[in-house]
C-alpha positions as CSV (number, residue, x, y, z in Angstrom):
1,X,105.2,89.1,72.0
2,X,106.5,85.9,73.7
3,X,105.7,82.7,71.8
4,X,102.6,80.9,73.1
5,X,101.3,84.1,74.8
6,X,98.3,85.9,73.6
7,X,97.4,89.5,74.2
8,X,94.1,89.9,76.2
9,X,92.2,92.7,77.9
10,X,92.2,92.6,81.7
11,X,88.5,91.7,82.0
12,X,89.1,88.4,80.1
13,X,90.7,87.1,83.3
14,X,87.4,87.1,85.3
15,X,86.8,83.6,86.5
16,X,89.9,82.2,84.9
17,X,92.2,80.0,86.9
18,X,95.7,81.6,87.2
19,X,98.4,79.1,88.2
20,X,101.0,81.5,89.8
21,X,99.0,84.5,91.0
22,X,98.5,83.4,94.6
23,X,102.1,82.5,95.1
24,X,103.2,85.8,93.6
25,X,100.8,87.6,96.0
26,X,102.2,85.6,98.9
27,X,105.8,86.6,98.0
28,X,104.8,90.2,97.7
29,X,103.2,90.3,101.2
30,X,106.0,88.3,102.8
31,X,108.7,90.7,101.6
32,X,106.6,93.7,102.5
33,X,106.2,92.5,106.1
34,X,109.8,91.5,106.5
35,X,111.0,94.8,105.2
36,X,108.9,96.7,107.8
37,X,110.1,94.4,110.6
38,X,113.8,94.4,109.8
39,X,114.6,97.8,108.3
40,X,111.9,100.5,108.6
41,X,113.4,102.4,111.5
42,X,117.1,101.8,111.3
43,X,119.5,104.3,109.7
44,X,122.8,102.8,108.5
45,X,125.8,104.5,107.1
46,X,128.1,103.8,104.1
47,X,131.3,105.6,103.1
48,X,131.1,106.9,99.6
49,X,134.0,108.2,97.5
50,X,134.3,112.0,97.7
51,X,131.1,112.2,99.8
52,X,132.3,110.5,102.9
53,X,129.8,108.9,105.4
54,X,126.3,108.9,103.9
55,X,123.2,107.7,105.8
56,X,120.5,105.4,104.3
57,X,117.5,103.5,105.6
58,X,118.4,99.8,106.2
59,X,115.1,98.7,104.6
60,X,116.6,99.5,101.2
61,X,118.4,96.1,101.3
62,X,115.2,94.3,100.2
63,X,112.1,96.5,100.4
64,X,112.5,97.4,96.7
65,X,111.9,93.7,96.0
66,X,108.2,94.4,96.8
67,X,108.2,97.0,94.1
68,X,109.8,94.5,91.7
69,X,107.1,92.0,92.5
70,X,104.5,94.7,92.2
71,X,105.7,95.4,88.7
72,X,105.5,91.7,87.9
73,X,102.0,91.6,89.2
74,X,100.8,94.5,87.1
75,X,102.7,93.5,84.0
76,X,101.6,89.9,84.1
77,X,98.1,90.0,85.8
78,X,97.0,93.6,85.3
79,X,96.2,96.5,87.5
80,X,93.1,95.1,89.2
81,X,94.9,92.0,90.5
82,X,97.9,94.1,91.6
83,X,95.4,96.4,93.3
84,X,94.0,93.4,95.3
85,X,97.6,92.5,96.4
86,X,98.2,96.1,97.5
87,X,95.0,96.0,99.7
88,X,96.0,92.6,101.1
89,X,99.5,94.0,101.9
90,X,97.9,97.0,103.6
91,X,95.7,94.8,105.7
92,X,98.7,92.6,106.6
93,X,100.7,95.6,107.7
94,X,97.8,96.9,109.9
95,X,97.4,93.4,111.4
96,X,101.2,93.1,112.1
97,X,101.3,96.6,113.7
98,X,98.3,95.8,115.9
99,X,99.6,92.4,117.0
100,X,103.1,93.8,117.6
101,X,101.5,96.4,120.0
102,X,99.4,93.7,121.7
103,X,102.4,91.3,122.2
104,X,104.7,94.0,123.4
105,X,102.0,95.3,125.8
106,X,101.4,91.9,127.4
107,X,102.8,91.8,131.0
108,X,106.0,89.8,130.9
109,X,106.7,86.9,133.3
110,X,108.8,87.9,136.3
111,X,111.3,85.2,135.3
112,X,111.7,86.6,131.8
113,X,114.4,89.2,131.3
114,X,114.0,89.9,127.6
115,X,111.2,92.5,127.7
116,X,113.5,95.5,127.0
117,X,115.1,93.9,124.0
118,X,111.7,92.7,122.8
119,X,110.3,96.3,123.0
120,X,113.4,97.6,121.2
121,X,113.0,95.2,118.3
122,X,109.2,94.9,118.0
123,X,107.9,98.1,119.7
124,X,106.1,100.0,117.0
125,X,106.2,103.8,117.1
126,X,102.7,104.8,116.0
127,X,104.1,107.6,113.9
128,X,106.4,105.3,111.9
129,X,103.7,102.7,111.5
130,X,101.3,105.3,110.1
131,X,104.0,106.8,107.8
132,X,105.0,103.3,106.5
133,X,101.5,102.2,105.7
134,X,100.5,105.5,104.1
135,X,103.7,105.6,102.0
136,X,103.4,102.0,100.9
137,X,99.7,102.4,99.9
138,X,100.2,105.5,97.9
139,X,103.5,104.6,96.4
140,X,102.4,101.1,95.2
141,X,99.2,102.4,93.6
142,X,101.2,105.1,91.8
143,X,103.7,102.5,90.7
144,X,101.0,100.1,89.4
145,X,99.0,102.8,87.7
146,X,102.0,104.2,85.9
147,X,103.2,100.8,84.7
148,X,99.8,99.8,83.5
149,X,99.3,103.0,81.6
150,X,102.8,102.9,80.1
151,X,102.2,99.3,78.9
152,X,99.2,100.5,76.9
153,X,101.0,103.6,75.6
154,X,104.1,101.6,74.5
155,X,102.0,98.7,73.1
156,X,103.8,96.3,75.4
157,X,107.3,97.2,74.3
158,X,110.3,98.4,76.4
159,X,109.5,96.6,79.7
160,X,112.6,98.2,81.2
161,X,111.2,101.7,80.5
162,X,108.0,100.8,82.2
163,X,109.5,99.2,85.3
164,X,112.1,101.9,85.9
165,X,109.6,104.7,85.0
166,X,107.0,103.4,87.4
167,X,109.5,103.0,90.1
168,X,110.7,106.6,89.7
169,X,107.1,107.8,90.3
170,X,106.1,105.2,92.9
171,X,109.2,105.3,95.0
172,X,109.3,109.0,94.8
173,X,105.8,109.3,96.3
174,X,106.7,106.6,98.9
175,X,109.8,108.4,100.1
176,X,108.2,111.8,99.9
177,X,105.4,110.6,102.3
178,X,107.4,108.3,104.6
179,X,110.4,110.3,105.7
180,X,108.7,113.6,106.5
181,X,105.8,111.8,108.2
182,X,108.1,109.5,110.2
183,X,111.0,111.6,111.1
184,X,110.4,115.4,110.5
185,X,111.1,117.1,113.8
186,X,111.8,113.8,115.6
187,X,114.7,113.6,118.1
188,X,118.0,112.9,116.4
189,X,116.6,113.8,112.9
190,X,117.6,117.2,111.6
191,X,115.7,118.5,108.6
192,X,118.9,118.1,106.5
193,X,119.2,114.4,107.6
194,X,115.5,113.7,106.7
195,X,115.9,115.3,103.2
196,X,119.2,113.4,102.6
197,X,117.5,110.1,103.6
198,X,114.6,110.8,101.4
199,X,116.7,111.6,98.3
200,X,119.1,108.7,99.0
201,X,116.3,106.2,99.4
202,X,114.7,107.4,96.2
203,X,117.9,107.1,94.2
204,X,118.9,103.8,95.7
205,X,115.5,102.2,95.1
206,X,115.4,103.3,91.5
207,X,119.0,102.0,91.1
208,X,117.9,98.6,92.7
209,X,115.1,98.4,90.2
210,X,117.5,99.1,87.3
211,X,119.9,96.5,88.5
212,X,117.2,93.9,88.9
213,X,115.8,94.6,85.4
214,X,117.3,91.3,84.0
215,X,115.6,89.4,86.8
216,X,112.3,91.1,86.1
217,X,112.5,90.2,82.5
218,X,113.1,86.5,83.3
219,X,110.3,86.3,85.9
220,X,107.8,88.3,83.7
221,X,108.6,86.1,80.7
222,X,108.3,82.9,82.6
223,X,105.0,83.8,84.2
224,X,103.5,85.0,80.9
225,X,104.5,81.7,79.3
226,X,103.1,79.7,82.3
227,X,99.8,81.6,82.2
228,X,99.7,81.9,78.4
229,X,98.5,85.5,78.6
230,X,99.7,89.1,78.3
231,X,97.3,91.4,80.0
232,X,96.6,95.0,78.9
233,X,94.6,97.5,81.0
234,X,92.9,99.3,78.1
235,X,89.5,99.8,79.7
236,X,90.3,99.2,83.4
237,X,88.8,101.2,86.2
238,X,91.9,102.6,87.9
239,X,90.3,103.6,91.2
240,X,92.4,102.4,94.1
241,X,89.3,102.2,96.3
242,X,88.3,98.7,95.3
243,X,89.5,95.2,95.7
244,X,87.4,93.6,92.9
245,X,89.1,92.0,89.9
């Protein structure tokens, strides 16, 4: 265990002031919103050796950072506080989707010529919005649950195993929900393309998590030292249908 950090049960944090929790939550929600605005609906292509052109969702560039921060939240502050962040993120996504619809639907001024471009960028397809929010909610809860349980099983050892293992599970659920719900049967998306996107996103997100493992170690270690705590969810109620801590 890191020097100056003591092992505690999650319930010990009730009423305790946490120095960096709010900022970590803010970073989590900001990255989540940006990833949905900038990359959720765009399919890009890279050329891979021996495989040729291969499609991938553009959101892969930084959406996995929300999972990294989700891992940090669970590892440092416990499942209950990560659960609160997931619900805050879900509410933020719903609010963003609603406001995007309102702003796009407002009648434009006759002098303004940017409505078509605005609709192209910010017009939310209800199907994609629903798929994105459902996939995020389910995937993040699976990710947090698996990491919290693995922390107890491993007695806090092998952080890399917990972060990568939870990402395999969480991102697998995320991709399995999002791509069929968003694109199955949609114009321009063959069944083969949807499956390739699903598998590619899953593999790339897990690879991102593995590559960012050294960063995760630095951030987790720094936050644990700053808070002076190492939280274990040994008797936590893991229901996702709560926001209490």
